[in-house]
C-alpha positions in Angstrom: -40.2 0.6 18.0 -38.2 3.2 16.1 -37.1 5.3 19.0 -34.8 7.5 16.9 -37.7 8.6 14.7 -39.7 9.7 17.7 -36.8 11.1 19.6 -38.6 10.1 22.7 -36.5 8.4 25.4 -32.9 8.1 25.9 -33.1 5.5 28.6 -35.6 3.1 29.9 -34.9 0.9 33.0 -37.5 -1.3 34.4 -35.3 -3.8 36.1 -35.9 -2.9 39.7 -37.9 -5.8 41.2 -37.8 -7.2 44.6 -40.0 -8.8 47.3 -41.2 -6.2 49.9 -43.9 -6.7 52.5 -45.2 -9.7 50.6 -45.4 -7.7 47.4 -43.7 -8.1 44.1 -42.7 -4.7 42.7 -41.9 -3.7 39.1 -40.6 -0.3 38.5 -40.5 1.8 35.3 -38.4 5.0 35.4 -39.0 7.4 32.6 -36.7 9.8 30.7 -35.0 12.2 33.2 -37.2 10.8 35.9 -40.3 12.2 34.3 -43.3 9.8 34.3 -46.9 10.8 34.2 -49.9 8.9 33.1 -50.7 5.2 33.1 -53.3 2.9 31.7 -54.3 -0.8 31.8 -56.8 -2.9 29.9 -60.2 -1.1 30.5 -61.5 2.2 31.7 -60.8 3.3 35.2 -60.6 6.7 36.9 -57.5 8.7 36.3 -55.7 10.6 39.0 -54.2 14.1 38.9 -50.6 14.5 38.0 -49.8 17.8 39.7 -46.9 19.9 38.9 -43.9 17.7 39.7 -42.3 14.8 37.8 -44.6 12.0 38.6 -47.6 10.2 37.1 -51.4 10.3 37.1 -53.1 7.0 36.4 -55.9 5.8 34.2 -56.7 2.7 32.2 -57.1 2.0 28.5 -57.8 -0.6 25.9 -56.2 -0.9 22.5 -54.6 -3.5 20.2 -52.5 -5.0 23.0 -54.8 -6.4 25.7 -52.7 -5.2 28.6 -51.3 -1.9 27.3 -49.9 0.7 29.8 -49.5 4.4 28.8 -47.3 7.1 30.4 -47.1 10.8 29.5 -44.9 13.6 30.6 -46.0 16.9 32.1 -42.9 19.0 32.3 -43.4 22.8 32.0 -41.0 23.2 29.1 -40.3 21.2 25.9 -42.2 18.3 24.5 -43.9 15.9 26.9 -43.9 12.2 25.9 -46.9 10.0 25.6 -45.9 6.4 25.5 -47.6 3.1 25.1 -45.9 0.4 27.3 -46.3 -3.3 27.3 -46.0 -4.7 30.9 -43.9 -7.6 31.8 -45.3 -11.1 31.4 -46.0 -11.5 35.1 -48.6 -8.7 34.9 -50.3 -10.1 31.8 -50.9 -13.6 33.1 -54.3 -14.4 34.6 -52.7 -16.6 37.3 -49.6 -16.0 39.5 -46.4 -16.8 37.6 -43.9 -16.5 40.5 -40.6 -14.8 39.6 -40.1 -14.2 35.9 -36.8 -13.5 34.2 -38.4 -10.7 32.1 -39.5 -7.8 34.3 -39.2 -4.7 32.1 -42.0 -2.6 30.5 -41.4 -2.3 26.8 -42.1 0.8 24.7 -44.6 0.0 21.9 -45.5 3.4 20.5 -45.6 7.1 21.4 -45.8 10.7 20.6 -45.3 14.2 22.0 -47.5 16.8 23.6 -46.4 20.4 23.4 -48.1 21.1 26.8 -48.1 19.4 30.2 -50.4 16.5 30.5 -52.2 16.6 33.8 -55.0 14.2 33.0 -55.4 11.5 30.3 -58.4 9.3 29.6 -59.0 6.6 27.1 -62.3 6.7 25.2 -63.8 3.2 25.6 -64.2 1.0 22.5 -62.0 3.4 20.4 -58.4 4.1 19.8 -58.7 7.7 21.0 -57.1 9.3 24.0 -58.1 12.7 25.6 -55.7 14.9 27.6 -55.8 18.1 29.5 -53.4 20.4 31.2 -52.2 24.0 31.6 -52.2 26.7 30.5 -55.9 26.6 29.9 -59.0 24.3 30.0 -58.9 23.1 26.4 -58.6 19.4 25.5 -56.3 17.5 23.2 -57.5 14.4 21.3 -55.0 11.7 20.3 -55.2 8.5 18.3 -53.2 5.4 19.1 -52.2 4.2 15.6 -52.6 0.8 14.1 -50.3 -2.1 15.1 -48.0 -1.5 12.2 -47.3 2.1 13.4 -45.3 3.3 16.4 -46.9 6.8 16.6 -49.5 8.2 18.9 -50.7 11.2 16.9 -52.5 14.4 17.7 -56.0 14.5 16.1 -57.7 17.7 17.2 -58.1 20.3 20.0 -61.3 21.0 21.7 -61.4 24.6 22.6 -63.7 25.8 25.3 -65.4 29.1 25.8 -63.2 31.5 27.9 -60.6 28.8 28.2 -57.7 31.2 28.6 -56.8 31.7 32.3 -59.0 28.9 33.5 -57.7 25.9 35.5 -56.9 22.8 33.6 -60.0 20.7 32.8 -61.0 17.5 34.6 -62.2 14.9 32.2 -64.1 11.6 32.0 -65.1 9.5 29.0 -67.8 7.1 28.0 -69.1 5.4 24.8 -72.6 4.4 25.9 -74.3 6.3 23.1 -71.4 7.8 21.2 -67.8 8.6 22.2 -68.3 11.4 24.8 -66.0 13.4 26.9 -67.2 15.1 30.1 -65.0 18.1 30.9 -64.7 21.3 32.8 -62.6 23.2 35.2 -65.3 25.0 37.2 -69.0 24.1 37.8 -70.2 26.7 35.3 -67.9 25.3 32.5 -69.0 21.6 32.7 -70.0 20.2 29.3 -70.1 17.0 27.2 -68.5 16.9 23.8 -69.2 14.2 21.2 -65.8 13.5 19.8 -66.8 12.1 16.4 -68.8 15.2 15.5 -67.0 17.6 17.9 -70.5 18.6 18.9 -71.6 19.9 22.4 -74.4 17.7 23.6 -74.7 18.9 27.2 -73.9 22.1 29.2 -74.4 22.3 33.0 -77.0 24.9 34.0 -75.0 26.3 36.9 -73.8 29.9 37.4 -71.4 28.8 40.1 -67.6 29.2 39.3 -66.4 26.9 42.1 -63.3 24.9 40.9 -63.8 21.2 40.3 -61.7 18.5 41.9 -63.0 15.7 39.8 -65.9 14.4 37.7 -67.2 11.1 36.5 -70.0 9.3 34.5 -72.1 7.2 36.8 -73.9 5.8 33.8 -74.9 7.0 30.3 -77.4 9.4 31.7 -75.8 10.7 34.9 -72.7 12.6 35.8 -71.1 13.2 39.2 -69.1 16.4 39.9 -67.0 17.1 43.0 -65.8 20.6 43.9 -62.5 21.3 45.6 -64.4 22.1 48.8 -66.1 18.8 48.8 -69.5 19.7 47.4 -71.1 17.0 45.2 -73.4 17.7 42.3 -75.4 15.2 40.2 -76.3 16.1 36.6 -78.9 14.5 34.3 -77.0 14.7 31.0 -80.2 13.9 29.0 -81.2 17.6 29.5 -79.2 19.8 27.1 -78.8 22.5 29.8 -79.7 20.4 32.8 -79.7 21.9 36.3 -77.3 20.4 38.8 -78.6 18.7 42.0 -76.2 19.8 44.8 -75.6 17.6 47.8 -74.4 18.7 51.3 -70.7 19.5 51.5 -68.3 18.6 54.3 -66.8 21.5 56.3 -63.4 23.0 55.2 -60.3 21.4 53.7 -59.6 20.5 50.1 -61.2 17.3 48.8 -60.8 14.8 46.0 -63.3 12.3 44.5 -63.0 8.6 44.5 -65.0 7.6 41.5 -67.4 4.8 42.2 -67.1 1.6 40.2 -70.6 2.3 39.1 -69.0 4.5 36.5 -68.8 1.3 34.5 -72.5 1.7 34.0 -74.3 0.4 37.2 -76.0 3.6 38.1 -76.0 5.8 41.2 -76.7 3.2 43.8 -74.2 0.5 43.1 -71.5 1.8 45.4 -70.9 4.7 47.8 -69.0 7.7 46.6 -65.7 8.2 48.4 -64.2 11.6 49.1 -60.8 12.3 50.7 -59.9 15.6 52.5 -56.5 17.2 52.9 -56.7 16.3 56.6 -57.2 12.6 55.8 -60.9 12.5 56.5 -62.7 9.9 54.3 -66.4 10.1 53.8 -68.6 7.5 52.0 -71.9 8.8 50.6 -74.9 6.9 49.2 -76.2 9.2 46.5 -79.7 8.0 47.1 -79.6 9.2 50.7 -77.1 12.0 50.5 -78.2 14.1 53.5 -75.6 12.6 55.7 -72.5 10.4 55.1 -73.1 6.6 55.0 -69.8 6.2 56.9 -66.7 8.2 57.7 -63.2 7.6 59.1 -59.8 9.3 59.4 -56.9 7.8 57.5 -53.7 7.4 59.5 -51.7 9.8 57.4 -49.5 12.9 57.9 -50.4 16.4 56.6 -49.8 16.4 52.9 -46.5 18.0 51.9 -47.7 19.0 48.4 -50.5 21.3 49.4 -53.1 18.6 48.7 -52.3 18.6 45.0 -51.8 14.8 44.8 -54.7 13.5 46.9 -56.0 10.3 45.5 -58.6 7.8 46.7 -59.9 4.9 44.6 -62.2 1.9 45.1 -60.9 -1.6 44.4 -63.0 -2.8 41.4 -63.0 -6.5 42.5 -62.8 -6.3 46.3 -66.0 -5.4 48.2 -65.5 -2.4 50.4 -61.8 -1.9 49.8 -60.3 1.5 48.8 -56.8 2.9 48.6 -55.5 6.4 49.7 -52.3 8.3 48.7 -50.9 11.8 48.2 -49.8 12.5 51.8 -46.3 11.0 51.7 -44.4 8.1 50.0 -46.9 5.4 50.9 -50.2 4.0 49.7 -52.7 2.9 52.3 -55.4 0.2 51.7 -58.5 0.2 53.9 -61.4 -2.1 54.4 -64.5 0.1 54.9 -67.0 -2.5 55.7 -66.8 -2.0 59.4 -66.8 1.8 59.3 -69.5 3.9 61.0 -70.2 7.6 61.0 -67.9 8.5 63.9 -65.0 9.6 61.8 -62.6 7.8 64.1 -59.1 6.8 63.0 -59.1 3.8 60.7 -56.4 1.1 60.7 -55.1 0.3 57.2 -55.1 -3.4 56.2 -51.9 -2.8 54.2 -49.4 0.0 53.6 -47.1 0.0 50.5 -43.8 1.6 51.4 -41.8 0.7 48.3 -41.5 4.3 47.1 -40.0 5.3 50.5 -37.5 2.4 50.7 -36.6 2.1 47.1 -35.2 5.5 46.3 -32.3 7.7 47.2 -32.1 11.4 48.1 -35.2 13.3 49.1 -38.2 11.1 50.1 -40.5 10.4 47.2 -44.1 11.5 47.3 -46.8 9.2 45.8 -48.6 11.3 43.3 -51.2 8.8 42.1 -52.3 5.2 42.2 -54.9 2.9 40.6 -56.1 -0.7 40.8 -55.5 -3.3 38.2 -59.0 -4.1 36.8 -58.6 -7.9 36.6 -56.2 -8.6 39.4 -58.1 -7.9 42.7 -55.0 -7.1 44.9 -52.7 -5.5 42.3 -52.1 -1.8 42.5 -50.1 0.6 40.3 -48.6 3.6 42.1 -46.2 6.4 41.0 -44.1 8.9 42.8 -42.3 12.2 42.5 -39.0 10.4 41.7 -40.5 9.2 38.4 -41.0 5.6 39.5 -44.0 3.4 38.7 -44.5 0.5 41.0 -46.9 -2.4 40.3 -47.5 -4.4 43.5 -49.7 -7.0 45.1 -50.8 -6.8 48.7 -51.7 -9.5 51.2 -54.1 -8.9 54.1 -52.5 -10.0 57.5 
C-alpha cells in the first residue's frame, strides 16, 4: 500500500501476542492510539464508538475474504478509515497454533473529515456507510478495486433537520436493494435506497425519543431500541408505517443486542437482548413481548463512561451465548440457557481481561466487541487505549 500517498498512519504495531486465560490475543494499535471501527467477513451488528479513542465494531465483505476495517473518530483533523488484513491464524478455518506472522496489514484506506461513530458494510456491495457528529447525516464510501489502495467518499445522505440532532444509528441490508436504515430519534427513522438515493420508508411516529440502536430483522421488519429501553417494531413495507411499541423496562440507559435473526430469519428466531447501565440483561421474544423471556444481572461495576460504551451481542454460532462490555476493561461471556425471569446475578462462563493486563497507565475501558462470524469462540474487542484484541475463550 502507498502509505505516503494517503498520509494515513505513521506507525502500525500488531506484534503484541501472548497466551492469557487460555486465549490467544492479537493486538493492533492505531496511529496515536486512535482506533475505531472493525469488520470481518460478513454483516454483523456494529457497536458504538463513543467520544474517546477506541473502536466500534462491525463486519464486512469485500475482495479479501477476511478483511478488517478500522476508522478514527477524533474530534479534530482527518479520521482514518483503513482496510486491514488479519494475520494468517485468524484466516485459517482450523486452529493453526502459534504462527510467526501476527500483524494486521494495511491494504487500503481513506479519510473522513468528521468523527466516525458508526460504520456498516452494505452486504453484497463494496459500499460502506458511516455516521457521526455533528449531525445525523450519513456518509457513503466505496472500497476500491483490488488494484487501488483508496477508500473513497461517494456521497452524503442529508436528513431533514439534521443539524443539532444526535448522530444517526444505522443498519444495512440488500434483500431487495442496497438499503440503509437510519435515524437518531424515533420520529427521524427512515430507509434510504443507496443506488437511487431514494427514501423508501419513513416511520410514522411523532415521538422524539433518542435511539440507542436499530436493526433489520428481515427484509420487511425493522427493530428500534430507545435509550430508555423501549422497543418498537416497524413493518417497512408500509411507506409511512406505524411503529408497534413494546413494554419498556424501568429506568436506566439501555443498549440493543441485535438478534442473529437480522441475517434474515425473522422475528422469532432468537430473543432480543437488551443491556442496562446497571448491568441488567433482559431477553425478549418479540412474539410474546408483554414480559421478558428471561433476565439476569451481569456481575459488572457501574460503567465509568456514563453508559456510552455499553455493548451486548449474541454469538452467531453458539446457542444461547452472549457477551457484555462497556463497564470496565473486561468482556464477559454468558450462557443464557439456564436463565429465568428472576433477574438474579449471573455467573459469566468466561471473562477476558487482556485489556486490563496488557496496558500501562490508566486502566483501559472496553469500548466495543463483536463475535467472529465463522469461529464460534473468537471475539474481537477494543479499548480506550487504542488496542484491538482478537481472542478465543474456553469454557471451564
